[in-house]
Biotite code that builds the C-alpha atoms (Angstrom):
import biotite.structure as struc

atoms = struc.array([
    struc.Atom([179.273, 154.228, 83.080], chain_id="A", res_id=1, res_name="MET", atom_name="CA", element="C"),
    struc.Atom([177.684, 155.681, 80.566], chain_id="A", res_id=2, res_name="GLY", atom_name="CA", element="C"),
    struc.Atom([176.374, 153.187, 77.597], chain_id="A", res_id=3, res_name="ILE", atom_name="CA", element="C"),
    struc.Atom([178.869, 155.195, 75.112], chain_id="A", res_id=4, res_name="SER", atom_name="CA", element="C"),
    struc.Atom([182.133, 153.984, 77.372], chain_id="A", res_id=5, res_name="SER", atom_name="CA", element="C"),
    struc.Atom([181.658, 150.496, 76.924], chain_id="A", res_id=6, res_name="ILE", atom_name="CA", element="C"),
    struc.Atom([181.124, 150.100, 72.572], chain_id="A", res_id=7, res_name="ILE", atom_name="CA", element="C"),
    struc.Atom([183.848, 150.217, 70.408], chain_id="A", res_id=8, res_name="ARG", atom_name="CA", element="C"),
    struc.Atom([183.569, 151.861, 67.214], chain_id="A", res_id=9, res_name="TYR", atom_name="CA", element="C"),
    struc.Atom([185.782, 151.550, 64.187], chain_id="A", res_id=10, res_name="GLU", atom_name="CA", element="C"),
    struc.Atom([186.102, 155.111, 61.704], chain_id="A", res_id=11, res_name="PHE", atom_name="CA", element="C"),
    struc.Atom([186.826, 154.082, 58.351], chain_id="A", res_id=12, res_name="VAL", atom_name="CA", element="C"),
    struc.Atom([187.783, 157.703, 57.256], chain_id="A", res_id=13, res_name="PRO", atom_name="CA", element="C"),
    struc.Atom([187.296, 158.460, 53.401], chain_id="A", res_id=14, res_name="VAL", atom_name="CA", element="C"),
    struc.Atom([188.106, 161.684, 51.973], chain_id="A", res_id=15, res_name="PRO", atom_name="CA", element="C"),
    struc.Atom([184.597, 163.491, 51.025], chain_id="A", res_id=16, res_name="SER", atom_name="CA", element="C"),
    struc.Atom([183.633, 163.759, 47.084], chain_id="A", res_id=17, res_name="SER", atom_name="CA", element="C"),
    struc.Atom([180.304, 164.429, 45.065], chain_id="A", res_id=18, res_name="ARG", atom_name="CA", element="C"),
    struc.Atom([179.424, 164.215, 42.052], chain_id="A", res_id=19, res_name="THR", atom_name="CA", element="C"),
    struc.Atom([176.546, 165.854, 39.666], chain_id="A", res_id=20, res_name="THR", atom_name="CA", element="C"),
    struc.Atom([172.639, 165.288, 39.751], chain_id="A", res_id=21, res_name="THR", atom_name="CA", element="C"),
    struc.Atom([172.646, 163.002, 36.441], chain_id="A", res_id=22, res_name="LYS", atom_name="CA", element="C"),
    struc.Atom([173.344, 159.494, 37.088], chain_id="A", res_id=23, res_name="TRP", atom_name="CA", element="C"),
    struc.Atom([174.471, 156.326, 34.719], chain_id="A", res_id=24, res_name="LEU", atom_name="CA", element="C"),
    struc.Atom([173.842, 153.253, 35.216], chain_id="A", res_id=25, res_name="PHE", atom_name="CA", element="C"),
    struc.Atom([176.130, 150.149, 33.797], chain_id="A", res_id=26, res_name="PHE", atom_name="CA", element="C"),
    struc.Atom([174.935, 146.715, 33.819], chain_id="A", res_id=27, res_name="MET", atom_name="CA", element="C"),
    struc.Atom([175.973, 143.674, 32.182], chain_id="A", res_id=28, res_name="SER", atom_name="CA", element="C"),
    struc.Atom([173.279, 142.678, 29.589], chain_id="A", res_id=29, res_name="ASN", atom_name="CA", element="C"),
    struc.Atom([171.090, 145.741, 30.723], chain_id="A", res_id=30, res_name="VAL", atom_name="CA", element="C"),
    struc.Atom([170.776, 148.612, 28.696], chain_id="A", res_id=31, res_name="LYS", atom_name="CA", element="C"),
    struc.Atom([172.207, 151.788, 29.947], chain_id="A", res_id=32, res_name="THR", atom_name="CA", element="C"),
    struc.Atom([169.790, 153.841, 32.071], chain_id="A", res_id=33, res_name="ALA", atom_name="CA", element="C"),
    struc.Atom([169.676, 157.508, 32.683], chain_id="A", res_id=34, res_name="GLU", atom_name="CA", element="C"),
    struc.Atom([167.775, 159.322, 34.823], chain_id="A", res_id=35, res_name="PHE", atom_name="CA", element="C"),
    struc.Atom([167.180, 162.846, 36.875], chain_id="A", res_id=36, res_name="LYS", atom_name="CA", element="C"),
    struc.Atom([167.166, 162.153, 40.504], chain_id="A", res_id=37, res_name="ARG", atom_name="CA", element="C"),
    struc.Atom([165.162, 164.733, 42.430], chain_id="A", res_id=38, res_name="PRO", atom_name="CA", element="C"),
    struc.Atom([167.106, 167.563, 44.353], chain_id="A", res_id=39, res_name="GLN", atom_name="CA", element="C"),
    struc.Atom([166.805, 165.659, 48.341], chain_id="A", res_id=40, res_name="LEU", atom_name="CA", element="C"),
    struc.Atom([167.170, 168.400, 51.240], chain_id="A", res_id=41, res_name="SER", atom_name="CA", element="C"),
    struc.Atom([167.935, 167.053, 55.170], chain_id="A", res_id=42, res_name="LEU", atom_name="CA", element="C"),
    struc.Atom([164.493, 167.993, 57.934], chain_id="A", res_id=43, res_name="PRO", atom_name="CA", element="C"),
    struc.Atom([165.100, 171.115, 59.386], chain_id="A", res_id=44, res_name="ASN", atom_name="CA", element="C"),
    struc.Atom([168.001, 172.308, 57.021], chain_id="A", res_id=45, res_name="SER", atom_name="CA", element="C"),
    struc.Atom([170.524, 169.996, 58.844], chain_id="A", res_id=46, res_name="ALA", atom_name="CA", element="C"),
    struc.Atom([174.247, 170.035, 57.646], chain_id="A", res_id=47, res_name="ASP", atom_name="CA", element="C"),
    struc.Atom([174.764, 166.550, 57.785], chain_id="A", res_id=48, res_name="LYS", atom_name="CA", element="C"),
    struc.Atom([173.249, 162.455, 58.184], chain_id="A", res_id=49, res_name="LEU", atom_name="CA", element="C"),
    struc.Atom([173.444, 159.743, 60.062], chain_id="A", res_id=50, res_name="LEU", atom_name="CA", element="C"),
    struc.Atom([173.038, 156.627, 57.936], chain_id="A", res_id=51, res_name="LEU", atom_name="CA", element="C"),
    struc.Atom([172.210, 153.375, 59.199], chain_id="A", res_id=52, res_name="HIS", atom_name="CA", element="C"),
    struc.Atom([172.741, 150.598, 56.937], chain_id="A", res_id=53, res_name="SER", atom_name="CA", element="C"),
    struc.Atom([171.544, 147.398, 56.942], chain_id="A", res_id=54, res_name="CYS", atom_name="CA", element="C"),
    struc.Atom([173.621, 145.662, 53.893], chain_id="A", res_id=55, res_name="CYS", atom_name="CA", element="C"),
    struc.Atom([175.099, 146.824, 50.639], chain_id="A", res_id=56, res_name="ALA", atom_name="CA", element="C"),
    struc.Atom([172.342, 146.059, 48.296], chain_id="A", res_id=57, res_name="PRO", atom_name="CA", element="C"),
    struc.Atom([169.061, 148.147, 50.335], chain_id="A", res_id=58, res_name="CYS", atom_name="CA", element="C"),
    struc.Atom([171.762, 151.240, 51.331], chain_id="A", res_id=59, res_name="SER", atom_name="CA", element="C"),
    struc.Atom([172.590, 151.612, 47.327], chain_id="A", res_id=60, res_name="GLY", atom_name="CA", element="C"),
    struc.Atom([169.931, 153.179, 46.108], chain_id="A", res_id=61, res_name="GLU", atom_name="CA", element="C"),
    struc.Atom([169.646, 154.824, 49.044], chain_id="A", res_id=62, res_name="VAL", atom_name="CA", element="C"),
    struc.Atom([173.811, 156.260, 49.371], chain_id="A", res_id=63, res_name="MET", atom_name="CA", element="C"),
    struc.Atom([173.510, 156.761, 45.028], chain_id="A", res_id=64, res_name="GLU", atom_name="CA", element="C"),
    struc.Atom([170.076, 159.694, 45.597], chain_id="A", res_id=65, res_name="ALA", atom_name="CA", element="C"),
    struc.Atom([171.684, 161.327, 49.035], chain_id="A", res_id=66, res_name="ILE", atom_name="CA", element="C"),
    struc.Atom([174.974, 161.873, 47.118], chain_id="A", res_id=67, res_name="THR", atom_name="CA", element="C"),
    struc.Atom([173.663, 163.288, 44.202], chain_id="A", res_id=68, res_name="ALA", atom_name="CA", element="C"),
    struc.Atom([171.763, 166.130, 46.305], chain_id="A", res_id=69, res_name="SER", atom_name="CA", element="C"),
    struc.Atom([175.227, 166.454, 47.860], chain_id="A", res_id=70, res_name="GLY", atom_name="CA", element="C"),
    struc.Atom([173.772, 166.105, 51.210], chain_id="A", res_id=71, res_name="ILE", atom_name="CA", element="C"),
    struc.Atom([177.292, 164.818, 53.706], chain_id="A", res_id=72, res_name="ASP", atom_name="CA", element="C"),
    struc.Atom([176.582, 161.886, 55.447], chain_id="A", res_id=73, res_name="TYR", atom_name="CA", element="C"),
    struc.Atom([178.354, 158.951, 56.973], chain_id="A", res_id=74, res_name="THR", atom_name="CA", element="C"),
    struc.Atom([177.214, 155.047, 57.795], chain_id="A", res_id=75, res_name="ILE", atom_name="CA", element="C"),
    struc.Atom([176.275, 153.770, 60.624], chain_id="A", res_id=76, res_name="PHE", atom_name="CA", element="C"),
    struc.Atom([176.819, 149.962, 60.916], chain_id="A", res_id=77, res_name="PHE", atom_name="CA", element="C"),
    struc.Atom([175.436, 148.479, 63.429], chain_id="A", res_id=78, res_name="TYR", atom_name="CA", element="C"),
    struc.Atom([173.215, 144.903, 62.718], chain_id="A", res_id=79, res_name="ASN", atom_name="CA", element="C"),
    struc.Atom([173.375, 142.644, 65.802], chain_id="A", res_id=80, res_name="PRO", atom_name="CA", element="C"),
    struc.Atom([170.582, 140.596, 64.445], chain_id="A", res_id=81, res_name="ASN", atom_name="CA", element="C"),
    struc.Atom([172.915, 139.148, 62.038], chain_id="A", res_id=82, res_name="ILE", atom_name="CA", element="C"),
    struc.Atom([173.651, 135.479, 61.726], chain_id="A", res_id=83, res_name="HIS", atom_name="CA", element="C"),
    struc.Atom([176.154, 133.092, 61.816], chain_id="A", res_id=84, res_name="PRO", atom_name="CA", element="C"),
    struc.Atom([178.926, 135.477, 62.019], chain_id="A", res_id=85, res_name="GLN", atom_name="CA", element="C"),
    struc.Atom([180.183, 134.512, 58.677], chain_id="A", res_id=86, res_name="ARG", atom_name="CA", element="C"),
    struc.Atom([177.229, 136.474, 57.085], chain_id="A", res_id=87, res_name="GLU", atom_name="CA", element="C"),
    struc.Atom([177.359, 139.141, 59.097], chain_id="A", res_id=88, res_name="TYR", atom_name="CA", element="C"),
    struc.Atom([181.426, 139.885, 58.250], chain_id="A", res_id=89, res_name="LEU", atom_name="CA", element="C"),
    struc.Atom([180.026, 139.645, 54.511], chain_id="A", res_id=90, res_name="ILE", atom_name="CA", element="C"),
    struc.Atom([177.491, 141.762, 54.792], chain_id="A", res_id=91, res_name="ARG", atom_name="CA", element="C"),
    struc.Atom([179.683, 144.321, 55.975], chain_id="A", res_id=92, res_name="LYS", atom_name="CA", element="C"),
    struc.Atom([182.331, 144.262, 53.449], chain_id="A", res_id=93, res_name="GLU", atom_name="CA", element="C"),
    struc.Atom([179.955, 144.164, 50.817], chain_id="A", res_id=94, res_name="GLU", atom_name="CA", element="C"),
    struc.Atom([178.901, 147.663, 52.430], chain_id="A", res_id=95, res_name="ASN", atom_name="CA", element="C"),
    struc.Atom([182.009, 149.150, 53.286], chain_id="A", res_id=96, res_name="LEU", atom_name="CA", element="C"),
    struc.Atom([183.640, 148.289, 49.827], chain_id="A", res_id=97, res_name="ARG", atom_name="CA", element="C"),
    struc.Atom([180.935, 150.159, 48.448], chain_id="A", res_id=98, res_name="PHE", atom_name="CA", element="C"),
    struc.Atom([181.018, 153.291, 50.807], chain_id="A", res_id=99, res_name="ALA", atom_name="CA", element="C"),
    struc.Atom([185.070, 153.056, 50.290], chain_id="A", res_id=100, res_name="GLU", atom_name="CA", element="C"),
    struc.Atom([184.111, 152.874, 46.270], chain_id="A", res_id=101, res_name="GLN", atom_name="CA", element="C"),
    struc.Atom([182.216, 156.211, 47.200], chain_id="A", res_id=102, res_name="ASN", atom_name="CA", element="C"),
    struc.Atom([184.629, 158.263, 49.201], chain_id="A", res_id=103, res_name="ASN", atom_name="CA", element="C"),
    struc.Atom([181.274, 157.946, 52.395], chain_id="A", res_id=104, res_name="VAL", atom_name="CA", element="C"),
    struc.Atom([182.791, 157.931, 55.590], chain_id="A", res_id=105, res_name="PRO", atom_name="CA", element="C"),
    struc.Atom([181.888, 154.079, 57.246], chain_id="A", res_id=106, res_name="PHE", atom_name="CA", element="C"),
    struc.Atom([181.599, 153.909, 60.847], chain_id="A", res_id=107, res_name="ILE", atom_name="CA", element="C"),
    struc.Atom([181.332, 149.532, 62.530], chain_id="A", res_id=108, res_name="ASP", atom_name="CA", element="C"),
    struc.Atom([179.428, 149.750, 64.991], chain_id="A", res_id=109, res_name="ALA", atom_name="CA", element="C"),
    struc.Atom([180.659, 146.134, 66.118], chain_id="A", res_id=110, res_name="ASP", atom_name="CA", element="C"),
    struc.Atom([179.044, 142.337, 66.107], chain_id="A", res_id=111, res_name="TYR", atom_name="CA", element="C"),
    struc.Atom([176.734, 142.583, 69.022], chain_id="A", res_id=112, res_name="ASP", atom_name="CA", element="C"),
    struc.Atom([175.324, 139.700, 68.870], chain_id="A", res_id=113, res_name="SER", atom_name="CA", element="C"),
    struc.Atom([174.777, 138.804, 72.823], chain_id="A", res_id=114, res_name="ASP", atom_name="CA", element="C"),
    struc.Atom([172.899, 141.702, 73.585], chain_id="A", res_id=115, res_name="ASN", atom_name="CA", element="C"),
    struc.Atom([170.424, 140.780, 70.381], chain_id="A", res_id=116, res_name="TRP", atom_name="CA", element="C"),
    struc.Atom([170.066, 137.182, 71.466], chain_id="A", res_id=117, res_name="PHE", atom_name="CA", element="C"),
    struc.Atom([169.323, 138.411, 74.986], chain_id="A", res_id=118, res_name="GLU", atom_name="CA", element="C"),
    struc.Atom([166.769, 141.265, 74.435], chain_id="A", res_id=119, res_name="ARG", atom_name="CA", element="C"),
    struc.Atom([164.996, 138.558, 72.006], chain_id="A", res_id=120, res_name="ALA", atom_name="CA", element="C"),
    struc.Atom([164.604, 135.667, 74.867], chain_id="A", res_id=121, res_name="LYS", atom_name="CA", element="C"),
    struc.Atom([160.724, 135.010, 74.553], chain_id="A", res_id=122, res_name="GLY", atom_name="CA", element="C"),
    struc.Atom([160.246, 136.197, 70.973], chain_id="A", res_id=123, res_name="MET", atom_name="CA", element="C"),
    struc.Atom([161.710, 132.993, 68.978], chain_id="A", res_id=124, res_name="GLU", atom_name="CA", element="C"),
    struc.Atom([158.600, 131.875, 67.042], chain_id="A", res_id=125, res_name="ARG", atom_name="CA", element="C"),
    struc.Atom([157.069, 135.478, 66.771], chain_id="A", res_id=126, res_name="GLU", atom_name="CA", element="C"),
    struc.Atom([156.711, 135.872, 62.973], chain_id="A", res_id=127, res_name="PRO", atom_name="CA", element="C"),
    struc.Atom([158.470, 138.425, 60.408], chain_id="A", res_id=128, res_name="GLU", atom_name="CA", element="C"),
    struc.Atom([157.328, 141.696, 60.684], chain_id="A", res_id=129, res_name="ARG", atom_name="CA", element="C"),
    struc.Atom([155.988, 140.533, 64.409], chain_id="A", res_id=130, res_name="GLY", atom_name="CA", element="C"),
    struc.Atom([157.233, 142.274, 67.815], chain_id="A", res_id=131, res_name="ILE", atom_name="CA", element="C"),
    struc.Atom([160.670, 140.107, 67.183], chain_id="A", res_id=132, res_name="ARG", atom_name="CA", element="C"),
    struc.Atom([161.398, 142.456, 64.284], chain_id="A", res_id=133, res_name="CYS", atom_name="CA", element="C"),
    struc.Atom([160.147, 145.996, 66.641], chain_id="A", res_id=134, res_name="THR", atom_name="CA", element="C"),
    struc.Atom([162.367, 144.711, 68.848], chain_id="A", res_id=135, res_name="MET", atom_name="CA", element="C"),
    struc.Atom([165.558, 144.005, 66.526], chain_id="A", res_id=136, res_name="CYS", atom_name="CA", element="C"),
    struc.Atom([164.570, 147.665, 64.718], chain_id="A", res_id=137, res_name="PHE", atom_name="CA", element="C"),
    struc.Atom([164.767, 149.744, 68.416], chain_id="A", res_id=138, res_name="ASP", atom_name="CA", element="C"),
    struc.Atom([167.999, 148.024, 69.333], chain_id="A", res_id=139, res_name="MET", atom_name="CA", element="C"),
    struc.Atom([169.326, 149.396, 65.954], chain_id="A", res_id=140, res_name="ARG", atom_name="CA", element="C"),
    struc.Atom([167.850, 152.625, 66.118], chain_id="A", res_id=141, res_name="PHE", atom_name="CA", element="C"),
    struc.Atom([168.552, 153.339, 69.580], chain_id="A", res_id=142, res_name="GLU", atom_name="CA", element="C"),
    struc.Atom([172.158, 152.995, 69.165], chain_id="A", res_id=143, res_name="ARG", atom_name="CA", element="C"),
    struc.Atom([172.472, 154.934, 65.753], chain_id="A", res_id=144, res_name="THR", atom_name="CA", element="C"),
    struc.Atom([170.219, 157.670, 67.743], chain_id="A", res_id=145, res_name="ALA", atom_name="CA", element="C"),
    struc.Atom([172.923, 157.214, 70.948], chain_id="A", res_id=146, res_name="LEU", atom_name="CA", element="C"),
    struc.Atom([175.723, 157.515, 68.057], chain_id="A", res_id=147, res_name="TYR", atom_name="CA", element="C"),
    struc.Atom([174.446, 161.005, 66.395], chain_id="A", res_id=148, res_name="ALA", atom_name="CA", element="C"),
    struc.Atom([173.612, 162.628, 70.087], chain_id="A", res_id=149, res_name="ALA", atom_name="CA", element="C"),
    struc.Atom([177.409, 162.286, 70.946], chain_id="A", res_id=150, res_name="GLU", atom_name="CA", element="C"),
    struc.Atom([178.959, 163.191, 68.058], chain_id="A", res_id=151, res_name="ASN", atom_name="CA", element="C"),
    struc.Atom([177.027, 165.555, 66.025], chain_id="A", res_id=152, res_name="GLY", atom_name="CA", element="C"),
    struc.Atom([174.466, 164.638, 63.955], chain_id="A", res_id=153, res_name="PHE", atom_name="CA", element="C"),
    struc.Atom([171.023, 165.635, 64.341], chain_id="A", res_id=154, res_name="SER", atom_name="CA", element="C"),
    struc.Atom([169.758, 163.816, 61.658], chain_id="A", res_id=155, res_name="VAL", atom_name="CA", element="C"),
    struc.Atom([169.279, 160.143, 61.266], chain_id="A", res_id=156, res_name="ILE", atom_name="CA", element="C"),
    struc.Atom([167.891, 157.627, 58.715], chain_id="A", res_id=157, res_name="SER", atom_name="CA", element="C"),
    struc.Atom([168.360, 154.482, 57.150], chain_id="A", res_id=158, res_name="SER", atom_name="CA", element="C"),
    struc.Atom([168.408, 151.901, 54.520], chain_id="A", res_id=159, res_name="SER", atom_name="CA", element="C"),
    struc.Atom([165.987, 149.245, 55.848], chain_id="A", res_id=160, res_name="LEU", atom_name="CA", element="C"),
    struc.Atom([162.734, 150.832, 54.855], chain_id="A", res_id=161, res_name="GLY", atom_name="CA", element="C"),
    struc.Atom([163.175, 150.463, 51.018], chain_id="A", res_id=162, res_name="ILE", atom_name="CA", element="C"),
    struc.Atom([163.030, 146.653, 51.114], chain_id="A", res_id=163, res_name="SER", atom_name="CA", element="C"),
    struc.Atom([159.449, 145.531, 49.798], chain_id="A", res_id=164, res_name="ARG", atom_name="CA", element="C"),
    struc.Atom([159.820, 142.375, 52.642], chain_id="A", res_id=165, res_name="TRP", atom_name="CA", element="C"),
    struc.Atom([159.333, 144.867, 55.362], chain_id="A", res_id=166, res_name="LYS", atom_name="CA", element="C"),
    struc.Atom([157.149, 147.019, 56.930], chain_id="A", res_id=167, res_name="ASN", atom_name="CA", element="C"),
    struc.Atom([157.784, 150.966, 55.997], chain_id="A", res_id=168, res_name="MET", atom_name="CA", element="C"),
    struc.Atom([155.207, 152.119, 58.796], chain_id="A", res_id=169, res_name="GLN", atom_name="CA", element="C"),
    struc.Atom([156.760, 149.375, 61.915], chain_id="A", res_id=170, res_name="GLN", atom_name="CA", element="C"),
    struc.Atom([160.528, 150.900, 60.976], chain_id="A", res_id=171, res_name="ILE", atom_name="CA", element="C"),
    struc.Atom([159.562, 154.549, 61.099], chain_id="A", res_id=172, res_name="ASN", atom_name="CA", element="C"),
    struc.Atom([157.831, 154.462, 64.190], chain_id="A", res_id=173, res_name="GLU", atom_name="CA", element="C"),
    struc.Atom([160.948, 152.463, 65.827], chain_id="A", res_id=174, res_name="CYS", atom_name="CA", element="C"),
    struc.Atom([163.393, 154.941, 64.253], chain_id="A", res_id=175, res_name="GLY", atom_name="CA", element="C"),
    struc.Atom([161.179, 158.377, 65.395], chain_id="A", res_id=176, res_name="GLN", atom_name="CA", element="C"),
    struc.Atom([161.089, 156.761, 69.228], chain_id="A", res_id=177, res_name="ASN", atom_name="CA", element="C"),
    struc.Atom([164.644, 156.142, 69.353], chain_id="A", res_id=178, res_name="ALA", atom_name="CA", element="C"),
    struc.Atom([165.310, 160.154, 67.801], chain_id="A", res_id=179, res_name="ALA", atom_name="CA", element="C"),
    struc.Atom([162.961, 160.834, 70.678], chain_id="A", res_id=180, res_name="GLN", atom_name="CA", element="C"),
    struc.Atom([164.731, 159.913, 73.696], chain_id="A", res_id=181, res_name="LYS", atom_name="CA", element="C"),
    struc.Atom([167.968, 162.774, 71.940], chain_id="A", res_id=182, res_name="TYR", atom_name="CA", element="C"),
    struc.Atom([167.106, 166.153, 72.031], chain_id="A", res_id=183, res_name="PRO", atom_name="CA", element="C"),
    struc.Atom([167.883, 167.536, 68.453], chain_id="A", res_id=184, res_name="GLY", atom_name="CA", element="C"),
    struc.Atom([167.965, 164.142, 67.241], chain_id="A", res_id=185, res_name="VAL", atom_name="CA", element="C"),
    struc.Atom([165.434, 164.019, 64.201], chain_id="A", res_id=186, res_name="THR", atom_name="CA", element="C"),
    struc.Atom([164.450, 160.857, 62.504], chain_id="A", res_id=187, res_name="TYR", atom_name="CA", element="C"),
    struc.Atom([164.168, 161.303, 58.026], chain_id="A", res_id=188, res_name="TRP", atom_name="CA", element="C"),
    struc.Atom([161.315, 159.175, 57.076], chain_id="A", res_id=189, res_name="ASP", atom_name="CA", element="C"),
    struc.Atom([162.093, 159.575, 53.585], chain_id="A", res_id=190, res_name="TYR", atom_name="CA", element="C"),
    struc.Atom([159.863, 156.582, 51.429], chain_id="A", res_id=191, res_name="ASN", atom_name="CA", element="C"),
    struc.Atom([163.098, 155.667, 49.512], chain_id="A", res_id=192, res_name="TRP", atom_name="CA", element="C"),
    struc.Atom([160.778, 153.200, 47.654], chain_id="A", res_id=193, res_name="ARG", atom_name="CA", element="C"),
    struc.Atom([159.195, 156.022, 45.739], chain_id="A", res_id=194, res_name="LYS", atom_name="CA", element="C"),
    struc.Atom([160.218, 156.756, 41.924], chain_id="A", res_id=195, res_name="GLY", atom_name="CA", element="C"),
    struc.Atom([161.569, 153.747, 41.158], chain_id="A", res_id=196, res_name="GLY", atom_name="CA", element="C"),
    struc.Atom([163.657, 153.012, 44.137], chain_id="A", res_id=197, res_name="GLY", atom_name="CA", element="C"),
    struc.Atom([163.182, 149.732, 44.569], chain_id="A", res_id=198, res_name="SER", atom_name="CA", element="C"),
    struc.Atom([163.941, 148.960, 40.953], chain_id="A", res_id=199, res_name="ALA", atom_name="CA", element="C"),
    struc.Atom([167.180, 150.293, 40.807], chain_id="A", res_id=200, res_name="ARG", atom_name="CA", element="C"),
    struc.Atom([168.286, 149.205, 44.334], chain_id="A", res_id=201, res_name="MET", atom_name="CA", element="C"),
    struc.Atom([167.837, 145.482, 42.310], chain_id="A", res_id=202, res_name="ILE", atom_name="CA", element="C"),
    struc.Atom([169.306, 146.952, 39.065], chain_id="A", res_id=203, res_name="GLU", atom_name="CA", element="C"),
    struc.Atom([172.717, 148.619, 41.160], chain_id="A", res_id=204, res_name="ILE", atom_name="CA", element="C"),
    struc.Atom([172.887, 145.691, 43.005], chain_id="A", res_id=205, res_name="SER", atom_name="CA", element="C"),
    struc.Atom([173.839, 143.426, 39.824], chain_id="A", res_id=206, res_name="LYS", atom_name="CA", element="C"),
    struc.Atom([176.040, 146.757, 38.841], chain_id="A", res_id=207, res_name="ARG", atom_name="CA", element="C"),
    struc.Atom([177.748, 145.944, 41.397], chain_id="A", res_id=208, res_name="GLU", atom_name="CA", element="C"),
    struc.Atom([177.807, 142.025, 41.741], chain_id="A", res_id=209, res_name="HIS", atom_name="CA", element="C"),
    struc.Atom([176.277, 142.226, 45.471], chain_id="A", res_id=210, res_name="PHE", atom_name="CA", element="C"),
    struc.Atom([176.468, 139.561, 48.068], chain_id="A", res_id=211, res_name="TYR", atom_name="CA", element="C"),
    struc.Atom([172.995, 138.732, 47.427], chain_id="A", res_id=212, res_name="GLN", atom_name="CA", element="C"),
    struc.Atom([171.769, 137.409, 51.023], chain_id="A", res_id=213, res_name="GLN", atom_name="CA", element="C"),
    struc.Atom([168.276, 134.824, 50.972], chain_id="A", res_id=214, res_name="GLU", atom_name="CA", element="C"),
    struc.Atom([166.847, 136.198, 54.452], chain_id="A", res_id=215, res_name="TYR", atom_name="CA", element="C"),
    struc.Atom([166.538, 138.986, 56.835], chain_id="A", res_id=216, res_name="CYS", atom_name="CA", element="C"),
    struc.Atom([169.332, 138.383, 58.753], chain_id="A", res_id=217, res_name="GLY", atom_name="CA", element="C"),
    struc.Atom([168.605, 136.631, 62.543], chain_id="A", res_id=218, res_name="CYS", atom_name="CA", element="C"),
    struc.Atom([168.529, 133.084, 62.628], chain_id="A", res_id=219, res_name="ILE", atom_name="CA", element="C"),
    struc.Atom([164.966, 132.898, 63.081], chain_id="A", res_id=220, res_name="TYR", atom_name="CA", element="C"),
    struc.Atom([164.534, 134.379, 59.996], chain_id="A", res_id=221, res_name="SER", atom_name="CA", element="C"),
    struc.Atom([167.135, 131.880, 58.526], chain_id="A", res_id=222, res_name="LEU", atom_name="CA", element="C"),
    struc.Atom([165.250, 128.973, 59.930], chain_id="A", res_id=223, res_name="ARG", atom_name="CA", element="C"),
    struc.Atom([161.926, 130.126, 59.136], chain_id="A", res_id=224, res_name="ASP", atom_name="CA", element="C"),
    struc.Atom([163.247, 130.566, 55.418], chain_id="A", res_id=225, res_name="SER", atom_name="CA", element="C"),
    struc.Atom([164.635, 127.204, 55.270], chain_id="A", res_id=226, res_name="ASN", atom_name="CA", element="C"),
    struc.Atom([161.894, 125.254, 56.886], chain_id="A", res_id=227, res_name="LYS", atom_name="CA", element="C"),
    struc.Atom([159.831, 127.011, 53.562], chain_id="A", res_id=228, res_name="TYR", atom_name="CA", element="C"),
    struc.Atom([162.510, 126.035, 51.094], chain_id="A", res_id=229, res_name="ARG", atom_name="CA", element="C"),
    struc.Atom([162.668, 122.548, 52.338], chain_id="A", res_id=230, res_name="GLN", atom_name="CA", element="C"),
    struc.Atom([158.555, 122.674, 52.099], chain_id="A", res_id=231, res_name="SER", atom_name="CA", element="C"),
    struc.Atom([159.149, 123.692, 48.478], chain_id="A", res_id=232, res_name="GLN", atom_name="CA", element="C"),
    struc.Atom([161.476, 120.616, 47.371], chain_id="A", res_id=233, res_name="GLY", atom_name="CA", element="C"),
    struc.Atom([164.769, 123.422, 47.222], chain_id="A", res_id=234, res_name="ARG", atom_name="CA", element="C"),
    struc.Atom([168.036, 123.130, 48.842], chain_id="A", res_id=235, res_name="ASP", atom_name="CA", element="C"),
    struc.Atom([168.253, 125.297, 52.202], chain_id="A", res_id=236, res_name="ILE", atom_name="CA", element="C"),
    struc.Atom([170.475, 128.519, 51.994], chain_id="A", res_id=237, res_name="ILE", atom_name="CA", element="C"),
    struc.Atom([174.098, 127.938, 51.247], chain_id="A", res_id=238, res_name="ARG", atom_name="CA", element="C"),
    struc.Atom([175.517, 131.301, 53.447], chain_id="A", res_id=239, res_name="ILE", atom_name="CA", element="C"),
    struc.Atom([178.067, 133.609, 50.998], chain_id="A", res_id=240, res_name="GLY", atom_name="CA", element="C"),
    struc.Atom([177.396, 131.558, 47.877], chain_id="A", res_id=241, res_name="LYS", atom_name="CA", element="C"),
    struc.Atom([174.612, 133.904, 45.975], chain_id="A", res_id=242, res_name="LEU", atom_name="CA", element="C"),
    struc.Atom([175.804, 137.127, 44.092], chain_id="A", res_id=243, res_name="TYR", atom_name="CA", element="C"),
    struc.Atom([173.233, 139.254, 42.202], chain_id="A", res_id=244, res_name="TYR", atom_name="CA", element="C"),
    struc.Atom([173.913, 139.178, 38.642], chain_id="A", res_id=245, res_name="GLY", atom_name="CA", element="C"),
    struc.Atom([175.396, 135.536, 38.692], chain_id="A", res_id=246, res_name="ASP", atom_name="CA", element="C"),
    struc.Atom([171.734, 133.907, 37.275], chain_id="A", res_id=247, res_name="GLU", atom_name="CA", element="C"),
    struc.Atom([173.278, 135.993, 34.213], chain_id="A", res_id=248, res_name="THR", atom_name="CA", element="C"),
    struc.Atom([176.503, 134.770, 33.706], chain_id="A", res_id=249, res_name="GLU", atom_name="CA", element="C"),
])
């Protein structure tokens, strides 16, 4: 039995629409920022992109940059690392909300946490950016590349690299390794941080009032984040409580 035959995907279709390359950002208590985006193009003159998304805050800027260039793309949400399930569902719903708002197709690859925990065995004490994170990126990119190969996408990319908390080289190597397993699939290693991308990621998150996750996603990241917070005399993370822009309200 092939891998794809035991995977349940949920396709959320939405109509296609594209806008011009000039964008206005409206945020509470922040002046409107206006700028002209660079025109992006896919590798090998491809006609569409499968974009793996880790969460709404990271993908917001990436999605708007891609949309502004008129690129046809679909969101692929596969993040089995996120724990607990309540956190996973909140992050997914935020991402789906933004995709629907922008008329972007959204593929829900379902929650696959059992497989993630199986692959993470023996890595429970590894640090952030270590081999456990490599495993996690590998797993997500492998599923993304598989779906791309089976559904007519020749280019894949991810919103993972826009976060300054992540090792971009580590992410790109995992993406490239996954794509190389499928003839005709290319990994697009565009640097989403450049040109103010990381700053606009925060602006868009505040504008959209996205849920603000306070740890990377996995149970071990949650454990280590809470341990650090307690050492600093801070409260532990409260799932589902913090949203971008709350501090200004």
